[in-house]
C-alpha positions in Angstrom: -17.9 -0.4 42.7 -18.8 -3.1 40.1 -20.6 -0.5 38.0 -17.6 1.8 38.1 -15.3 -1.1 37.0 -17.8 -1.9 34.2 -17.7 1.7 33.1 -13.9 1.7 33.0 -14.0 -1.5 30.9 -16.4 0.0 28.4 -14.1 3.1 28.1 -11.1 0.9 27.6 -12.9 -1.1 25.0 -13.8 2.1 23.1 -10.1 3.2 23.2 -9.0 -0.2 21.9 -11.5 -0.1 19.0 -10.3 3.4 18.1 -6.7 2.2 18.0 -7.6 -0.8 15.9 -9.3 1.5 13.4 -6.3 3.9 13.2 -3.9 1.0 12.8 -5.9 -0.6 10.0 -4.8 2.4 7.8 -1.2 3.4 8.3 0.3 5.9 6.0 4.1 6.1 5.6 5.6 9.3 4.2 9.3 9.5 3.5 11.4 11.9 1.4 13.7 9.2 -0.1 13.4 5.4 0.0 15.9 3.0 -1.5 14.9 -0.5 -0.5 17.3 -3.3 -1.7 16.1 -6.9 -1.9 18.7 -9.6 -2.9 16.3 -12.3 -4.0 12.5 -11.9 -4.4 10.2 -8.9 -3.6 6.6 -10.0 -4.0 3.4 -8.0 -3.4 -0.1 -9.6 -3.4 -3.0 -7.1 -3.3 -6.5 -6.6 -4.7 -5.5 -3.3 -6.2 -2.1 -1.6 -6.5 -1.9 2.1 -7.4 1.3 4.0 -8.0 1.5 7.6 -8.9 4.6 9.6 -10.0 4.6 13.3 -10.5 7.7 13.0 -12.7 9.2 10.0 -14.5 8.2 6.4 -13.7 10.9 4.0 -14.7 11.1 0.2 -14.7 14.4 -1.4 -15.7 14.8 -5.2 -16.0 16.7 -7.9 -17.8 13.3 -9.5 -18.6 9.8 -8.1 -17.9 6.4 -9.6 -18.3 3.0 -8.0 -18.0 0.2 -10.6 -17.9 -3.5 -9.6 -17.8 -6.7 -11.6 -17.9 -8.5 -8.7 -19.6 -7.6 -5.3 -21.1 -4.2 -3.7 -21.1 -4.2 0.1 -21.7 -1.3 2.3 -22.6 -2.2 6.0 -22.8 0.3 8.7 -23.7 1.2 11.4 -26.1 4.1 9.3 -27.5 4.7 5.6 -27.0 8.1 4.2 -27.9 8.5 0.5 -28.4 11.9 -1.0 -29.2 
């Protein structure tokens, strides 16, 4: 009886480890997303990657890009001003 209980506990532990692994990487896919934040929206991450198949647009009253090292802008045409 004790060995059967121990076997069930091991199986349950394996299931829990599998769930933890799946939950560590959650992917969200939506067709349209329009979040609205009234005050501050802040993201802290080691790396942020954004990809747009069409236009990528940022509109702001004031904008600042600060980098400790290189800043690269690569495009066929770059318009400033």
